C-alpha positions, 0 to 999 in steps of 0.5 A, a space after each residue: 637266720 640267727 634268732 635268739 629270744 634271749 638277745 631280744 628279751 635282754 633289751 627290756 629295761 636297758 639303756 638305749 645304745 643308739 643314743 642319737 643326739 637330740 632324739 634319745 628319750 633316755 627312758 629304759 621303759 621304752 627300750 626294745 631290741 632294734 634290728 639294723 640293716 644287714 645282708 640277711 634282711 629284706 622286704 618283710 625280713 628282719 636282720 639276724 639278731 646279732 645285728 642289732 642294738 638296744 633302742 629307745 622308742 624315739 631312736 627306734 623311730 629315727 632308725 626305721 625312718 618313721 620320723 626324720 632325723 638329720 643327725 642320724 642321716 649325717 652320721 648313720 654309720 657311726 651311730 650304727 657301729 657304736 650301737 652294735 659295739 655297745 650292745 655286744 659289750 652289754 650282752 657279754 656283761 649280761 652273760 647272754 653272749 659268751 666269748 671263748 
């Protein structure tokens, strides 16, 4: 498992990278690092920290299916891919991840 406090803490005060249309609250104060589904997760296990994104409280609720979100369900893979891409770019900009 890949765990990184720097990655998880980097979400504080950042913009939501999920940005689900009609859901995103746009409030950086509610943004946390959201783990996305991958082969490393399971019942009671979170995905690796490299498989995640920044999500506001509203987008995080939709992602984890705590609230129904037809927009996310209809376009789930686009939102997940785009959020990972945006987050990786931001992590590199912040110097949390380095590309050799």
